[in-house]
C-alpha angles and dihedrals in degrees: 000000000000088000091053091051095042094050096043097044096036125182094344091086144020117235107213119202122212094329125138122278112197113226107178126307100311110033129073111160123179106225116200088240134008123186109213136175110264111261128191094234092046088232092295093129093052135002116250120267133207092270089058095052115102094175133358120203129193117190106205133194106149096003100062096115092047092046092047099043106029110021094043091055091046093051093045091049089055092047099247098173098216133016127183121198111196101205103199097182091048093044091228144110118228114206116200119193138160101047123210139164092275098044137279117332093205123051127169128184112208128189139193108305092036126104132213137192127195111248091235092054108031092165092064110076125186129202111235087218089059091047091050093046128215116351144114 
């Protein structure tokens, strides 16, 4: 999935894979993918923070409940504008938008055959089938 994002979004962004994302003083999750604005120092001088994150993606096999019920609230509380949960067992992509203190106010569950575009790049659409990978 990182290749799909990197190729489609090109040099406008950096797609960070399983690196820390600083969320306040006590939280430093390692999302599967974080789409960040490109920076000359490649985030070597300081780890990215919530305000840097354009899109956070978790790819879940056994951690779907945790990613849906814990991480989504954490990301919303820290104002991550957009969070995608790729639910592999459920063969779906959950798209979370409009963060607030109690969670995301907009949640969509998309399936094979649907398409999705990051809010920051509405001109770049992805097939949910491509994001999920091979399957029935």
